[in-house]
N, C-alpha and C positions, 0 to 999 in steps of 0.2 A: 381403367380409366374412366369407364360408364359410370360406378358407383361415386367415383371424386370430384364426374361434373366437369370433364375435360371435353367431351364429345359426347353424339347423341344421333343414332342412325336414321337416316331419312329414308334410304333405301336398301336395297343386299347392295354391298361393297362400297356405298356412298352414304360419311358421313359429316355432319357440320360439328367445326371446331370450336369449341365455345371459349369464352372471353380467355381460361387458363393456359387452353391447348396453345392456343394462336398467341399466346405472349412465348411461349414456349417455344415454340415454330420460328417466331422472328429473331427470338437468338441463334437458336439453331441454323437459320442463314444465314446471319451475321458473319455467324462462327468462320463456316463455308465461306461465304465472300470472303472474309480477310484470308482465306486460304487459297484461294484462285486469285486473289489480286496479286497477293502475293509470288504464286506461280507464274508470273506476267499473264493470265486472264483478264481479259475485259469483259464486260457486264455488257449484255444488251435485252430484248425482250422480242420474241416472237411471237406469232399470233397460234393459237390452238387451234383456228380453224384453216385447213389445207386443200389447196385442188387437188382431185383424186390423178390428174395428168402426173404431176408430180412422181406419185409411187407407182403408177403404170411405167413410166419411164425404166425405173430401178426395177419393176418387177418386184418389188414387195409387197404390194397387196393382196396378192397372193399366197404369200409368205405369211402373212397376216392373218390374214383369212376371216373366220367371224369374230378374233380378238379385238377388229378395228370396225370403231363404231363408224358408219357412213351415212351418207343424206344428201338431199338435192335441192337448188337452193330454190326460187321460184322461176328461175328462167330452166329449169332440168338441167343445171349441171352440177354436176357428181362431186361433194366435198367430204372430207374427212376431217374426224378429229384426234387429234393430236395423239399419237400412241408414243414418239418420239418425234426429233427434229433434223433427220441428218440429210432428207431431201431439202427441204427450205432455207437452213443455213446451207447448205456448198451451192444451193441457187443464188444466193448473200455473195457468198467470196466470189463463186463467176463473176458477179459485176462490178468487185471492186476491187481484185486481185491479178493484176498485168503481168507483173517479171518477177523473178525471183527475192529482188531487191523487195518484195513486201511480203516477204515471208521472214520467218514463222508465222504464223497468227493463233490466238486462242480464244474462242467465244465461248464463254456460256449464258446461262440464263437462268431462273430461277421461273417455273411453269407450272401450272394446271396440267393432268399427261392422266388421260382417256383409253382405258382396255377392255373389252366389255369379257372379263374373267369368265368362264363357264361355273366355276363355284368359287365366290367370296368369301374369305374367311378368316379370322384370326384378326379380326379388329381391323387394325390399321395395316397390317402386313399385306394381305391381300386383296385387294379392291379393285374399283372399276374405275374410280377418279379421285388422283394422288397429287402432289406434290414433289417434283423432282427438280434438281439439280442440273441439265444436263450442260455439258461442256465439247469444244470439237477442236481438235489441233490440225492446222493446215502445215506443210512442210514441203520442202522441195525433194525431199529425197527418204529413203529408210532407215538410215543415219540421224535424220531429223524425227522422224517418226519414234526413233527409241528415244532421245533426249527428251521429246515433250511428253511420253509416256512412263517417263520415271518421274519425273515432275509431278506430274497427276498422282503418279503414284503416293511417293512422299505426300503431297498436299492432302492425300485420304488417310495416308492415317496420322497426322497431325491433326484432321479432323474427328476422326474414332476419337484419339486419345483426349482432344479437348472436352469430348461430351461424355466419357469416361465411359466408352463403348471398347473392351476387347478385341480383338475381331484376329481373322484367320483369313492370312490376302493364298486363294487359293485360284490352280488352275482350272477353268472353265471352258464352257460351250459356248460356241458367239449365239446361236437359237436366229431367232428371224434379225436382227442386227447385221449379223453377216460378219466378215473380217478374218486376220489370220490366226492373231492370240489375242485372248482376253482373259482377264483375270477377275474372280470374285473376290469382294471381303464381306465376311459371313463372322456374327456373332454366335460363340459357340451356345448352346441353349438347349434341353432334351426339350422343348417345343418347338424344337425349329422344323421347316420342311422343306431343307435339305440336307443332305447325308455330304459327309467331306470326309474324302479317305486321306490320312494322315501318316506318317514314318517318321518314328520318334528317332529315329539315327540319325537320316539324313536331311530330312525336316521338309520332305516332300510333302505337299498337301495340292488335292485335288476336289471339284464337286465330283459326286459318282456319276452324273452324265460326263464326265472326260477323262477319269482318271484311268489309268494304264498300271498291270501290275501282272505279278506270272503266279500260274497258279500250280495245281500238281503237277509236276510231270508222270505218266505213266512208261511202264515198260511195253513196247510196241514187240508183241509174239510175230511168231510165223504166220501167215493167212494161214488159214485154218477153211473149210468149206461150205459154204452158207447154207444153215440149217432151219429150217422152219419148225417153228412149235407153236401148238397151246395156249392163251394165255386168257381162259373165260374172263369175263367180269373185267379183266386189267385196265384201267384207264389213266394212271398216272405213272412216272416217274421211282419217285416212292414205293408205290404196290407195285411194280414189276420189279424191281431191284429183289425185295423181298420173297418175290414167288420164285423170281428165279435164282436165288441166293447169290446175286452178284451185288458189286459196288453199284451206287450210281454212275460212277464216271467209268463203270462198262458199258455204260447204257449210251443214244445218242438222241436229244429231244428233239420232238420237232414242236416249230411253233407257226401258226397262222398269222399274217399281218395280210390287212389291208391298207396299199399304199396310194392315194388319190384315187381311191375305187377299184384299183387293180389286186387282185390278191397275190400276196406272195409266200415264200415257202423259205423259213428260215430254219438251217439242222446246227446245234450245238452240245457239245458232249455236256449228260446228262446232268454230271453235278453242278452245272455253269445255270446262270440266268441271261435273257439276252437284255441289252443294255438297250431299249428304243430309241434313246435318241443319236447314238454311233449308229445302228440299224438306219433312222431317219435319213441321218448323214449321207450314209452308204449308198443308200436308196437315190438320194436327190428328190427326194417328194416334198411336199407342201404337209403335207393330212397322213399321220400313221395313226392305224389301229387296233387292237385286234379284228380279228373275220369273226362276225357273227355265224351264227350254226346255217343258216339258209348261206350266207358266203362259201360256206366249209364243201356244204352237199353240191352247190352248182358246182365246183370247180371239182367234183371225184375226190376226191378226199376223206378219210376216216378218221376222225377226231379219236385219240386212243390212240391206235393202231397203224400210225400212218411213218412214212420213211420217204426218204429223197431215191428210193430204187424203183426206176422203171416212172417217175415225176417228167416228163419232158414239155408241158405241153403250160407251165408260169414260169417267173422267175423264179430262180433256186439262187437262196445266198446262203456262206457256213461261215462259220468261226475257223477259224486255224485249229481249236482247239480237236475236232472233226479228224483230224493228225496225229494228234498225241494219245498215243494206246495204241488197241486195234483188237480185231473181233468182237467188237460193240456188237448190242443188242439192241435190234432198230422196230420200229414198225413192218409189218408186211405187208400194207395196205389192203387189208379186209379183217374183219371186225375178229375181236378173242384171238388176234393169232400175230406172231412177232417174226424174227428171223435173228437168229445168232451169226456170229463169226460176219457182221457184216465190216467192210474195210474198204477206206478210201484209197485212191480212184478206183479198187478193182469192181465195187458194183454200186457203186453212184455217183452223179456227176455234180459240180456244182458250178452257174455264170460267175458268179465273184465269190472268193474267197476272203473276210476281210476280219479285223478283231469287230467284232460285237458282244463281248462279254461283257457284264457287269461284273466290278473289279467287288469283293469285299473284305470286311478286316477277316486276319488270318491268310488272304496272298501274300506275295512276296513283293518286297518293294524292288521293283523293275533298274533302279541306281543305285541299289547298296547290298540289295537279299533282303534286310530286314522285313520281318512281320508287319504288315499293314494292319492298321487301328481304323474307326472310324469314330465320327460323333456327327450329334444333329448342328445345325447351324440355321440364321436367317437370313437371308441377304441384304445387304444393308446398301454395296455400291457395288459395280462393275464397270470394268475399264474395257477396252475394245482398239485395236490394232486395226482398222480396215481395210491402209492400203489406197490406191488409186479406184476403185470400185464406184463410188458414187460417182468423183471427179468424174471417170470416163465415161458412166453412163449418164451424165445429166453435164458434160463439155464443161468442165471448172479444168482451165488451165492454163501454165504460166510462160513466160517466155525463159530460158536458162540463159548462162552467161554468153551462149554462144546463137541467142537467138533462136533457139530450138523449143518449140513448144511443148511443153511436158505436163502430165499429169499431174494435180496434186496432191500427195498421202497425205493420209487420213487418220485420225485416231477419233475415237469419241468414249467421253465420260460422267458414266452416274450416278446420280448421288438420291438414293430414297431420303428427302428428308422427314417427310412422317412417318418414315419407317424407323429413321433414327431413334423419333420421338417414343414410339411403341417398344422397339430395341432396348431404350436407354431403359426406359422403366421396367421393360421384362429380366433385364441385367441387376436393376434397383429399385429391391423389391424386398418388402418382411410380411409375418403375418398383419398387421398393422393397415399395412398400406404403400403405399409409392415412398421412395428413399431419393428424391429429385437429385440429380450432382448437383451443385450450386452455380456452374457456368449455365444450365439451361433451364434450372427453376423458373417459373413463371413471377416468383416469390423469392427473394432470402428468406423472410422474414415472415410467421406468421406470430403477429399480437392477438392478445386473449385478451383481453375486458373482462372478471368477475363479477359480477352485482352491481352493472353499470349504474342502476338508478342511484349507486351513491354516487354522491358529487365529485368525492374525492379519490373516485375510480376511474370515473370520466376525465374531471380534469388531467389526470397525470397521464392516462393513457392516451388522452387527446394529444399532450404534449410531446410525451415518449415520438408517438407516432409520426409527430413534424419534423421531430429533431431524427428521426432515423431518415426520410426521406430528406432533407437539407443535406446531409452524408452520405447520396446518392445509395443508401439499401434500401433495396424495393419492398416494401412492408404491405402486408395482407392485413388489414386492421376486421379481428372478428367483433364486433360491436354489439350482438345479438341481445336484447333483455331477456327476450322469454326462454332464452336455451342454456339447458342445464349444462355447468363443468363439464362433467363427464360425457355431453355430448359435443361440446367445442372443441373436448382433448380429441376426443374418434375424430371429429370432420380434422384438426390439425394434422395427425397422425396420416388419415388416408390422401390427404393431399401431397403429404410427404414434402413441406418446403426442410431446407436446411439449419433455422433454426425456429423453436418458439418460443417467446417469453411470454410470460402471465405478469399480469396485475391484478391485484386482488388488494381489499382494505389488509386481508393478515399481513402481504408482504408489504404493504403500506406500513404499516405501523413499525416493520423495521427497517424504512423508506429503503426497499430495495426491490428489485423486481427478481423473479424467477427464468433462469435461460435456460434453456436445454438444448444441448443438439439432434439432429432427428433421429439419430445411428445414438445418441449415450444413453443406457441405461437411468442413470439420475439428473436430476437438474442441479444446478450450483445457485445460491442467493449472490445479486452481483449490487452494490451500490447502484440506487437510483441514477445517480451524476455521471456514472462508469458502465452505463449500459452501453450506450453506443458505438466507444470505444472496445468493450469487452466483445461486440457483436462483430464488428468490425474486424477483429482480429481470428474470431472460430472462422468467419468467413475466406480467409485469408493463408487458415492452415489445411490439409489435408484431413 
């Protein structure tokens, strides 16, 4: 996109959309707008600047944390640059919906969003300022929300199909947006930043942050007496298993986290990894990270030789896998020493036991038992069932048919408009450059004039340019006089417009124009008088 002149970086995670990209974005927005309108959405425009007090009412300022851009006006009143608009739109509906007769309502907008990403990367995929379509549904009950949710899901499928983006709809974690259920729409690509767990048998799909699966079940032996063993220099599960000649699944892994500043002790079977999103949800904390060395030492823990045995001065959370098997090898809470034959609950306790395991390819599907697979993907859309959290927090109620006040049931639905552009290019390119899908190409035709100092070429190319526009075919005219043919052809391939036309002295001697689809290996010669019709046919066929 940089080489083709679509975007230019202004700062880390901040890009200017140059004319070609802006034309594409406008087309993507129009596709999204048409599908939202077809699903009974009504467009509005909300401010990017929001009073922080709204975020404090829902307690989401803490949930977004440092990802939120905040500022103060000249009178010292705290404001936020909107990362999303649930609070504002709920307040708007609160002031305009009184009765069940006013429902359902779906409102949407195209808006710039701001998120202070710690590590902006991957061009337009992970940025600090981006264009989003966000929609919000308001219904009288859960049944109405289900209808709105399915309507939005279908609208999203239509949008991505029209933009030539094949997507996987996967169960997802709701994150700071909150809510009961959510699904992501992901473009499968090896360069994606998300991992999607899929079942080839039943079609189950979920982001790895949310996925559930069944890992290998172990035989549970009769408990043996706890036995201390020396393990000099052993710090890892792999090293421990090799040293003692046991499988990794015969060990228990201890991992230390800081949850809102509090050190937490997590235990899981040694052949599994902790899913930090599941852990964060289980702990109900706003910030979760691995504890640093100083925090570990201050808590009296021995990295590499720790276990929950004898630990009682901190929160202990464990995965159910600690009961799948037995006579585990665990840390003895002193350097270079471990225990054999540790068993739960005989030898240690946990304050909470819940699923905190990261599902991996090779695990079994919880629904049908087939072997799970994984793929990488880029998130291009996300839909959520919010329920009544926002309406209750902000006082958005309606009167039902019996005259009783009820909280409005909400859903929210986001599409990354600028991400669609990046994802479409990720999906549609070759070694020469972009291969734009016609519906979102900035122009449909790249018209090349060769030897523009030749009056016949300049005249023919100019007239063809006018005829194409008159026929409604958007055309970019490369009329540079000082650029060689090879340079123009390379630029045409790099920009990736669907059709390339070449007007040259040689072609005009045949009263023809060279016509080539961007995806075709060979060009064809088309009589000059038939070019407009031929291009129309090419653009109308896949």
